[in-house]
N, C-alpha and C positions, 0 to 999 in steps of 0.2 A: 715498645719492643726494642730489645737487643738483639742484633744477629750475631752470634758467635760461629764464625768458620773453622770447622776441625780440618785443617787442611792436609792436602797430599804432598809428600816429601819432595822438596824441588831438585831435580837433576839437570844440570845446565844445559843439556842438549836436548831437552825434551819440554813440550809443552807447560809442564808443571811448573818450571820457572817462571816463565811469564803469569800463569795463574796466581802466584804468589801476591803480586800488586794489582792485577787486573780486576781480579773476581772482588776483592774488598772494595775497590775505588768504584766498579759498577752498581754494588749493592748500596754503597752509600749514595750514590748518584740517583738509582731508579728507585728505591725503595725509601730512601731518604730518612733513615734511621741510623743509630750508633752501630757499626761493626767492630768487633774485636775478633782478631785472629789468635787463634790457639793453635801454635807452632810446636813440632817437638825438636827445634832447634837445627843444628848442622846434620847433615846426612852423607853417607857414603857417596860419592860420585860414581864410583864404579859399579855397576849393577850386575847382578847375577848374570853370567854369561846367557845371552839369547832374552832375557826377561826385562819387564819394564821398570823395576827396580832392585833393590838388594834384600834379599829375603832375610838376613839377619837383621840389618840395620832398619828395616822398616817395622820391626817389632820393636826395637829400642826407641823409635820415633814415636810410635803410637802409646808407648807406656809413659813416655814424658808428657804426652798429650792428657793422658789419663790423669796423673797427677795434678796438673794444672784444672782439670774440669773437675775432680775431687773437691780441690782447694776452693774453688769458687763456690761450690753447695756448702762446705764447712763455714765460710765465712758471710754466708747469706746473701751473696751476690746475685744468684740467680734468681729471677722473679717471674711470676706468672705472666705468659704471652711472649716469654722468651723464644728465640727460634735458634736451633743448632743445623747448620747446615756441614755435611760432609760431603767434601769434594770427591772423595772415594768411598763408595757405600760398604765396600768391603773392609769395614774397621771394626773390630770385634769390641770397642771401646764404647760402641753406642749400646751393647746390652747392659754395662755398668752405668752409663749414662741414664738409661732408663730405669735402673734398679733405684737409684739416688731420687731421680725425680719422682717416682710413684710413693716410695717409702716415706720420702720428705714431703710429700703433698703439693710440689711444685708444679703447676700446669704448664709445662711447655709444649712445642712442636718441634720434629725433628725432620729433615730431609737429607736425602742421600742420592749421589750421582754413580749409578752402577756402570761399570767399566767391562768388567769380566769377573769369571767365577769357574767354580768345578762343573757349573752346568753346561759350561761349553766344552765340549770334548777334545777341542784343539787348544784350549790355554793350557797354559802351566798348571794349574791346578787340575783341570781336567784330565791331561795326559799324565801327571805323576801322582795324582791322588785318586782322580776319578768320583766314583758315585760311593765312597765310603760313608757309613751313617754318619760320622762326626761333621764332616765337611758339609754335608747337604742340610743337616738339621741345624748346624749354624749359620749357614746362609738362609735358611727359612726365618730361623729367629731374628736375625738381623733385619730382613724384610719385615719382619710383624712390627719391629721397633720404630721403624720410620713411618711418620704421618703421610710422607710426599716421597714416594719412590720414583725417581727420575731416570730416563733413558732417553739415549740419543736417536734411536731407530726403532721402527715397529718391528724389524727383524730381531732385535734384543728382546724386546717386550715378550714377543712369541716363544723365543729361546728359551727364557726364564720362566714363562708359564709352563712351557713343557715339562721343565723338570724341576721346579722349586715352586712356583705358585704364582697366582695371578687373583688381582681383587681390585678395591678401592683403594685409592692413593697411587695408583701408577698413571704416570705422566711423560708422555712424549714429549720432549722438548729439545730447542736446540741446545749446544754446548757453549759456555760464553768464551766466544774466541773471536770476537770482533775486531781485536787488535792486529790479527793476520792481514787484514786490508792494507792498511796502512805500513804494516811491517815489510810486506813484499811488494808496495808499489815502486820501490827504487830499481827492484831488479824484474819489472814486468815488460820492458821494451829493449832487453839485452839482446845483442846478435846471437841467433841460433847456431849451433852446432848439429852435426848429426851424432847426437848425443842420447842415448837412453838410460834412464836411472832405475836403480833397484833401491827405494828409500825405506824399506822398512827394516825390523830388526832381523839379524841373521839368527832365525829359530826355525826348527822342524815346519811347523804351520804356516811358514811363508814360502817354503819351497824354491830357495834360491838355486837349488842346483836345476832348476829348469831355465831360469835366466843365464845361469852359466853356460848351460847348452846351447842356447840361442846365440850367445856371443860368437861360439864357434861356427855357426850356422850363417851367420851374417858379419863376416869380418870388416866389411865397407863401413859399419858404423861402431861408435865406441860405446861399450857398454861399463857401467861403474855401478858397484855394490856400495852405497854411500856409508854404511856403517864400518865399513873395513877401511875407511880413509881417515878416520880419527879427526872429522871436520869440526871447526867452530861451527856455530850457527851462521856466522857472515859468510864462511866458506861454502856452507852447504847451500846457503840460499842464492849465492853466486853461480853455483854449479847447475841449481835448480833453473835459474833465469836462463842459462845458456842450453839447458836441453829442451829436445822438441818432444820428447815422451817420458811418462814415468810408468812403470809395468808393475801388474801385479798377477799373482798365481795364488793368493792368499788360500789357505783353509779355514781361517780364524780371522774374522774382523765383524766389529759391532758399529763401526762408524767409518774410521780411515781417514786420517787427517794429511797424510802427505799427498794424496791425489787431488784433495781440495787445494793444497799449497801449489800444487802445479797448475792448476786451471788458472789461480791469480796470476801467474807469470807465462801464461800461454803456452804450457806444455800438456800435451794431449794425454789424458788417462787411457791405459789399456787395461779393463778390469774383467773379471769373469762375471757371469751372469749368474751370482750366488751370493749369499750371506746378505750383508748390508748394502752390498753393491745393487743388487737387483732393484731395490726401490730407489735409489739415491741416483743411478748412472742414466743418463739418455742412451736410446739405443745406439747411436753412433760410436759410443766408447765401451759397449760390452760385447765380449766372445761368449760363446756357448762354453757354459761350465764344463762339460764333458771333456772339452780340450786339456784341461790341468786338473782333472780331479785326483790324478796320482802322476808319477813320472811315467809309469807305464801307459796312461792313457794320453800322456803328451807327447810320448814317442810315435802313437797311432796317429795324433793330430799335428804332428810339428809342421808339416808342409803348410797347414792351415793357418798356424800362427805366424810362420815366417811370412806368409803372403800379405797377412794383416799388417803386420809391422811394416813391410816395404810399402804397402798403400799410404799408411800414415806418415811415413819418413817422406816419401818421394811427392808426395800431393798435400805436405803439411798445410799451407795455405789453405786450401779448399775447406779444412776443418775449423777454421778461425771463429766462423759465425756460430756454428752449433756449440764450439767450446766455450764462448762467451756466455750462451743460454745454460750452458752446465755449470758455470762459476755462480751465475746468478740464482739458480736453483739451489746450490748448495750453501751459498752465502745467506740465502734468506731463510730456508727452511732448517738447515742443519748445523750451521756455525754461527749462529746469533742465540745470545741467551735470552732474548725479549720474553719468551715464553716462561723461561724458568724465573725471571725476575717478578714476572706478574701472578705467577702461582705463590711465589713467598709473600708477594705484597697482599695477597689475599688473606692470609693469615694474621696480618695486623689486627 
């Protein structure tokens, strides 16, 4: 078996940059087979404002990947038993891959990691396109192309099943992000400041306006919206190491990487009891979802949020033991690729 990784374009400030090297290396080590990366080459580093990637550039990237996949079939390189892993399942080339494999009689297996889509009303696709038939049918078709549909959380599986489909081939696995532990280790014992971070994209579903208003209510603390600082990875990690807290009022989250990064450097996560947070977060770090379901609900519950932030900040050391328990839970169940590697290994 050869594993062909149809990868997600790398943006230097996002985890996709680390996945370029880490995922192939881990698969070679854990599955012990030949691994070939199908890349679309260089990609625009400027993402569409508020988005995860560049909406034009991503289609150029995927088209270049498709050209390579087609040439591999034309040259007779793809063999029975080969495995294609899409590190972003929302990639229409999987339909064309399935087309070639079935018409040419090559018995391959395909897996894909689902991150988001139109089925999430707060995702870009959900907000701008919604439930238009073309996108819902496209997502259902892509789902059916995959032998293994991978998700990071039960919440995401349930969300997908509600709007698209559910069935065999659905797996809840951790994402392959083992490298974060070593990457953030040098920042884990930095001197803490009265600093609170908003580490998310500045997008409507992240509700940055709530964070800005909290800054006005709590002038004794420093509040920083990370994306507005144009930080390098190292600068971001330094800031994270100095922070006592990371804050979320997200309306869209199927995993959440930044709050895990926070736990690795002893920054308290303050997250709503909704979305993927509900299953992932310990009670010590969740607040009632109703407090930030909208800006109006936030204003009604502002005093509660202010009081909770003060408790975290002024009694920071009291939360270090549960914070370590939270780190272990996330590290073991959600940010390790062990289950992903084992499922692919079963396909040998």
